[in-house]
N, C-alpha and C positions, 0 to 999 in steps of 0.2 A: 504494500500500500504506500502511496505517495503522501507524505505529510509536508507541512510548511518548512520544517527544519531541513528536510532532504532537498528541497528546491533551492535553498540558499546555502547549502553546505559547501565546504572547501573542496569536496570531491567533485561537485558539479562545476564549480567556478575556477578550477585550477588552470594554470598557465600552460603547462606541458613542456616537453623536451623537443626542441627543434633539431637536435642531433640524432634523435631516434630514427631508425630506418623504416622506410615504407617501400613496398614493392609495387611496381607498375607493370601491368594494368590492373591486377586484381587484389590490391592491398596486401595480401599475404603471399601471393605468387607472382613471380616476374622478376625484373631487374630491380635490385635493391639500391636505394639512394637515401640520403638523409632527408628529413622532412623539409629543411630549409631549401635544399636544391630542388626538390619536387615543387615547392611553391614558386620558385623562380622559373622553372620550365613551364609550369602551368600559366604563369603571367605572360610569358613570351608567346606561347601557343594561342592564348586568348586574344592577344593584340593582333597577331598575324591573322587569325581566323575571323576577326570581326572588323579589321581596319577599313575594309571597303564599306561596310554598313555604317560605321561611325562617320566616315567621310561623306557618304551619301546623305545621311540625315543632317549632320552638322553644317554642311556647306549651304543648306537652304535657310540657315538662321542668320539674322543680323548679329552684330556684336553684342548688343544688350541681351537679346534672347539667348545667345550662346553662354554669356556670363551667368545669367539666371539659371539656365539649365545645369551648368556646372556647379553652381552654388547649391541649388536645391538637390541636385544629384548627390553631392558629397554629404549633405546633412541626412538625406534619406538613407544613403548607403551605410553611414555610421550607425544610425539609430536602428534601422531595420536589421542589419547584420548582427549586431550585438544581441538584440532581443530574440531573433529567430534562432541564432546559434545557442543561446542560453536555453531556450525551450527545446529545440529539436536535438541538438547534440549534447548539451549539458544535462537536461532532465530526462527527456524521452529516451534517448539512446542509452544512457547509463542504466535506466530502469529496465529497458528491454534486454540489455546485456545480462543483467542480474537474473531475469526471468528465463531467458532462452539462449543465452550465449552470444558471442560476438557476431558470428556470421548471420544468424537469423535476426538479431537485433538491428544490425546494419541494414539488411534487406528491408525489413518491415518499416523502420523509421525513414529510410530513403524513399520508399514508395509513398508513405503517408505525407512526407514533406512535399514531394512533387505534386501529389493530388490535392493537397490543401490549397494550392494556388488556382485550382479550377474555379472555385467560387469567386475568385478575384477577376474572372473574365478571360483567363488565358485558355488557349485551345488545349485539347488533350495531348497533342504532340509537344507543345511547349512544356506541359506538366511532366511528360515523360522525360524530356531533356532536363528539367529541374530535378527529377528523381535521380537521374544519372549524376548530376552535379552534387546532389545530396549524398549519394553513395561515396563520392570522393571526399567530400567534406567530412562525412562520418568516419571514413577510413583514416583520414588525417587526424581526426580527434582521437580515435582509438589508438593509433600507432604512437602519437605524441603524448598520449595520456593527459590531454588538456584541450581546451576549446579555443585558445588564442589563434592557432594556425588556421582553424576552420573559419574563425571570424575574419581573418585577413583574406582568405579565399572568397568569402561571401561579400566582403566590402568591394573587392576588386570586380567580382562579377556584377554586383549591383551598379557600380560606376559604369561599366561597359554597357549594361542594359539601359541605363539612363541615356548614355551618349548615342545609342543606336535608335532611340525613340520608343523603345519597348515600354518604358515607364515615363510618364509626364508628356506623352505626345498629344 
């Protein structure tokens, strides 16, 4: 059972170890790398994969619109990422891991995370993509034994989604 103390416990809110290893592509299987390098590779792949969409959306904005988009995008990204990671990776994932183990806990919370965005108006395909992102953020949280690395991934993804017009368009 989840109680108020477990929601704010040090276990849920811990920083984690950025030198811990994570395997790619399946968290536990694949090429091992430290979490900090995985985050760097993730950032580069996201920029390369979305640069065309960012340019396409941002080039249609005037200077003030672009500045406001960036300003609101940063605020949204910080607040949303911290709160969602605390709920999904800090509380939900840690509870599911206790109940059913790391693999099932990661799969269930990743699917629930992605599908929770459906009510916000995102298509089922975007929700599936969010589930895949949730899988990697959850894997980073499990392997690093903390939520800061997944918060950083989430902030980065939210900024990119904002700059492509997916949010605030």
